[in-house]
C-alpha positions in Angstrom: 8.4 -8.6 6.8 7.8 -5.0 6.7 4.7 -3.8 4.6 5.0 0.6 4.5 1.6 2.4 2.7 2.2 5.9 2.8 -0.5 8.5 1.1 0.6 11.8 0.2 -1.4 14.0 -1.6 -5.0 15.2 -1.8 -6.8 18.5 -1.0 -4.7 19.1 1.9 -1.3 17.3 1.3 -0.9 15.8 4.0 1.3 12.4 4.6 -0.2 9.6 6.0 2.3 6.8 7.0 0.7 3.0 7.8 3.0 -0.4 8.4 2.6 -3.5 10.0 5.0 -6.1 10.6 4.0 -9.3 8.7 5.8 -12.1 10.6 4.1 -10.5 14.0 0.3 -11.2 12.7 -1.5 -14.7 13.8 -2.6 -14.5 9.7 0.9 -13.7 8.3 1.0 -17.0 5.6 -1.8 -15.1 3.7 -0.2 -11.8 3.8 2.9 -13.6 2.2 0.1 -15.2 -0.4 -1.0 -11.9 -0.6 2.2 -10.2 -1.1 3.4 -12.6 -3.5 0.7 -12.3 -5.6 0.7 -8.7 -5.7 1.6 -6.9 -10.0 4.7 -5.6 -8.9 6.4 -5.6 -11.5 3.5 -4.3 -13.9 2.5 -1.0 -12.3 2.8 2.1 -14.8 4.4 5.4 -14.0 1.8 7.7 -14.6 1.4 11.9 -13.9 0.5 12.9 -10.6 -3.3 14.4 -10.7 -3.9 18.1 -8.4 -5.9 17.4 -5.2 -6.0 13.3 -5.7 -3.3 10.7 -3.4 -0.9 9.6 -4.4 0.4 5.7 -2.7 4.0 4.2 -1.9 3.8 0.5 -0.9 7.1 -1.3 0.0 8.1 -4.3 1.0 11.7 -5.4 0.4 12.7 -5.4 -2.3 9.3 -4.1 -3.9 8.9 -0.6 -3.6 5.4 1.2 -5.8 4.5 4.3 -6.1 0.6 4.2 -7.5 -1.6 7.5 -8.7 -5.2 7.3 -6.5 -6.6 6.6 -9.8 -4.7 2.7 -9.9 -5.9 1.8 -6.3 -7.9 -1.3 -6.6 -8.1 -4.8 -6.9 -5.1 -6.3 -5.0 -3.1 -2.9 -4.4 -7.0 -1.5 -2.8 -7.2 -4.8 -0.6 -3.5 -4.6 0.8 -3.6 -0.8 2.1 -7.1 -1.5 4.0 -5.7 -4.5 5.3 -2.7 -2.8 6.7 -4.4 0.2 7.8 -6.7 -2.0 8.8 -3.9 -3.2 11.5 -3.1 0.1 11.9 -6.3 1.4 13.3 -7.1 -1.9 15.1 -9.8 -3.2 12.8 
């Protein structure tokens, strides 16, 4: 299972992408539990805001697009965790 987080927008408009292969992680059961507990179907669409980030999170069969203002709680935890794996933390 692969998780892909893309961040675009912001002041510079640069797109950054992080991904993790959950099956290759030593704590894959913790990852699976986190992913299954996310409110995938409860995300409401919001209009993009100038100079703010937009996050696209994909983990088949799920995909959500979150405005920066929507990134909190479990979504923030997931994004931080995916970034941490990619940045070696």
